[in-house]
C-alpha positions in Angstrom: 52.5 26.0 -8.0 54.9 26.6 -5.1 53.7 30.1 -4.7 50.1 29.0 -4.5 50.9 26.4 -1.9 52.8 28.9 0.2 50.0 31.4 0.0 47.4 28.7 0.9 49.5 27.6 3.9 49.3 31.1 5.4 45.7 31.8 4.4 44.9 31.8 8.2 46.6 35.1 8.5 43.6 36.6 6.9 41.0 35.0 9.1 38.9 37.0 11.6 39.5 34.2 14.1 43.3 34.5 13.6 43.9 34.7 17.4 42.8 31.1 17.6 45.5 30.1 15.1 48.0 32.3 16.8 47.5 30.5 20.1 47.8 27.1 18.4 51.0 28.2 16.8 52.4 29.3 20.1 51.7 25.9 21.6 53.4 24.2 18.6 56.5 26.3 19.2 56.6 25.3 22.8 55.8 21.7 22.4 57.8 20.8 19.3 60.6 23.4 19.2 61.0 24.1 23.0 60.6 27.8 22.4 58.9 29.5 25.2 58.0 33.2 25.1 56.6 35.6 27.6 53.3 37.1 26.5 55.1 40.3 25.5 57.8 38.4 23.6 55.2 36.4 21.7 53.2 39.5 20.7 56.3 41.1 19.4 57.3 38.0 17.4 53.8 37.6 16.1 53.6 41.3 15.1 56.9 41.2 13.4 56.0 38.1 11.4 52.6 39.6 10.3 54.2 42.9 9.3 57.0 41.3 7.3 55.1 38.4 5.7 54.3 38.8 2.0 52.1 36.7 -0.2 53.6 35.4 -3.5 50.7 35.2 -5.9 48.8 38.1 -7.5 45.7 37.0 -5.6 47.6 36.9 -2.3 49.1 40.3 -2.9 45.9 42.0 -4.0 43.2 40.2 -2.0 44.7 38.3 0.9 47.0 41.0 2.0 44.1 43.4 2.5 42.4 40.9 4.9 45.7 40.2 6.7 46.1 43.9 7.3 43.2 43.8 9.8 45.1 41.3 11.9 48.3 43.4 11.6 46.3 46.3 13.0 45.0 44.2 15.9 48.5 43.0 16.7 49.7 46.7 16.6 46.9 47.8 18.9 47.6 45.0 21.4 51.2 46.0 21.6 50.4 49.7 22.1 48.1 48.9 25.1 
């Protein structure tokens, strides 16, 4: 059950509108944790998180990870430019 909840909590990593969630997360970091990043620092943090995150369930590993990979590529492309 814990694995399912963890995967569900990070389902947004697979969404085509992930940048919207990424911006909201950045604001949460600033407002609630007092962590302020430059745009470059944030992109690096976000990219590292996306690359290193792993889903726990079979569904997450076999299905969600494929959709998340599109956002990993977008993050990589953004850093390269």
